[in-house]
C-alpha positions in Angstrom: -33.3 -38.1 197.1 -35.5 -38.2 200.1 -34.1 -34.8 201.1 -35.0 -33.3 197.7 -38.6 -34.4 198.1 -38.8 -32.9 201.5 -37.3 -29.6 200.3 -39.8 -29.5 197.3 -42.7 -30.2 199.7 -41.6 -27.5 202.1 -41.2 -25.0 199.2 -44.7 -25.9 197.9 -46.1 -25.4 201.5 -44.3 -22.1 201.8 -45.5 -21.0 198.4 -49.1 -22.1 199.2 -49.0 -20.4 202.6 -47.7 -17.2 200.9 -50.6 -17.4 198.4 -53.1 -17.7 201.2 -51.5 -14.8 203.0 -51.6 -12.7 199.8 -55.3 -13.6 199.3 -56.2 -12.6 202.9 -54.2 -9.4 202.6 -56.0 -8.6 199.3 -59.4 -9.4 200.7 -58.6 -7.1 203.7 -57.8 -4.4 201.2 -61.1 -5.1 199.3 -63.0 -4.8 202.6 -61.4 -1.4 203.2 -61.9 -0.1 199.6 -65.6 -1.3 199.5 -66.3 0.4 202.9 -64.5 3.6 202.0 -65.5 4.1 198.3 -68.5 3.6 196.1 -67.3 0.8 193.9 -69.7 -0.2 191.1 -67.6 -2.5 188.9 -65.0 -5.2 189.2 -62.7 -3.1 187.0 -62.9 -0.2 189.4 -62.0 -2.5 192.2 -59.0 -3.9 190.3 -57.8 -0.3 189.7 -58.3 0.7 193.4 -56.3 -2.4 194.5 -53.6 -1.7 191.9 -53.2 1.8 193.5 -52.7 0.0 196.8 -50.0 -2.2 195.4 -52.0 -5.3 194.7 -51.5 -6.7 191.2 -54.4 -8.9 190.3 -56.7 -9.7 187.5 -60.5 -9.2 187.2 -60.9 -13.0 187.4 -59.1 -13.0 190.8 -61.4 -10.2 192.0 -64.4 -12.0 190.7 -63.4 -15.0 192.9 -62.7 -12.8 195.9 -66.2 -11.1 195.5 -67.8 -14.6 195.5 -65.7 -15.8 198.5 -66.4 -12.7 200.5 -70.1 -12.6 199.7 -70.1 -9.1 198.4 -73.5 -7.9 197.2 -74.6 -5.0 195.0 -77.0 -2.4 196.4 -79.9 -1.3 194.1 -77.8 1.8 193.4 -75.2 -0.6 191.9 -72.6 -0.1 194.6 -70.8 -3.1 196.2 -71.3 -3.7 199.9 -69.9 -6.4 202.2 -72.3 -9.1 203.3 -71.7 -8.3 206.9 -72.7 -4.7 206.2 -76.1 -5.5 204.7 -78.0 -5.3 207.9 -76.2 -2.1 208.8 -77.0 -0.8 205.3 -80.7 -1.6 205.7 -80.8 0.1 209.2 -78.8 3.2 208.0 -80.7 3.7 204.8 -84.1 3.6 206.4 -83.5 5.1 209.9 -80.5 7.4 209.9 -81.3 11.1 209.2 -77.9 12.6 209.6 -74.2 12.1 210.5 -71.7 14.6 211.9 -68.0 14.1 212.7 -66.1 15.9 215.4 -62.5 14.8 215.5 -62.6 11.1 216.4 -66.3 11.1 217.4 -69.1 10.4 215.0 -72.6 11.5 216.0 -75.4 9.7 214.1 -78.9 11.0 214.2 -81.8 8.6 213.6 -85.6 8.6 213.7 -87.1 8.7 217.2 -86.8 5.5 219.1 -84.4 3.8 216.7 -80.9 4.8 217.9 -80.3 1.6 219.9 -81.2 -0.6 216.9 -78.8 1.3 214.7 -76.1 1.2 217.3 -76.5 -2.6 217.6 -76.2 -2.9 213.8 -73.0 -0.8 213.9 -71.7 -3.1 216.7 -72.7 -6.3 214.7 -70.9 -5.1 211.6 -67.6 -5.3 213.5 -66.2 -2.2 211.9 -62.5 -1.8 212.6 -61.1 0.8 215.0 -64.4 1.7 216.7 -63.9 2.0 220.5 -67.6 1.8 221.1 -71.1 3.3 220.7 -73.6 4.9 223.1 -77.2 5.3 222.0 -80.0 7.4 223.3 -83.5 7.7 221.7 -82.5 9.3 218.4 -78.8 9.9 218.6 -75.7 7.6 218.6 -72.3 8.6 219.6 -69.5 6.5 218.1 -66.0 6.9 219.4 -63.3 5.9 216.9 -59.6 5.4 217.7 -58.4 8.2 215.4 -59.8 11.2 213.4 -59.1 9.4 210.1 -61.1 6.4 211.2 -64.0 8.7 212.2 -63.8 10.2 208.8 -64.0 6.7 207.2 -67.0 5.8 209.4 -68.8 9.1 208.4 -68.1 8.3 204.7 -69.4 4.7 205.2 -72.6 5.9 206.9 -73.2 8.5 204.1 -72.5 5.9 201.4 -75.0 3.5 203.0 -77.5 6.3 203.3 -76.8 6.9 199.6 -75.7 10.5 200.3 -72.8 11.7 198.3 -71.1 14.7 199.9 
């Protein structure tokens, strides 16, 4: 009898641990989708996650949005809480962005590049090797061309430029 109780407890802990892992994996996917695409509704987020193999309900996504602190920009697009400072800096100071293979060059108003670079660093974006800032230009080195493309898209999204 004692063995059955221990087995049941271990199964519960294993299931609970699995649920936590699923939630973290789903939230990592949400982070990726929100950074890469202009998501305006929970329904759209559910559909994007479904395409990535995550089966979840809108209620689950609603809880994830609250847990992660996602916010909506005035344009109605979701943004991660940790990207809000970056969004403010990019939307007001960045004048252009160009990608060359795994390097992203970001142009900003004169004298603002170091602040924008600091905001990029503070956002802890994945797969960025580093930033170098001058007066009005930031060079961001990404690990791969695909990650540079994602960064370029994110910067344009935060600038509210749809290309």
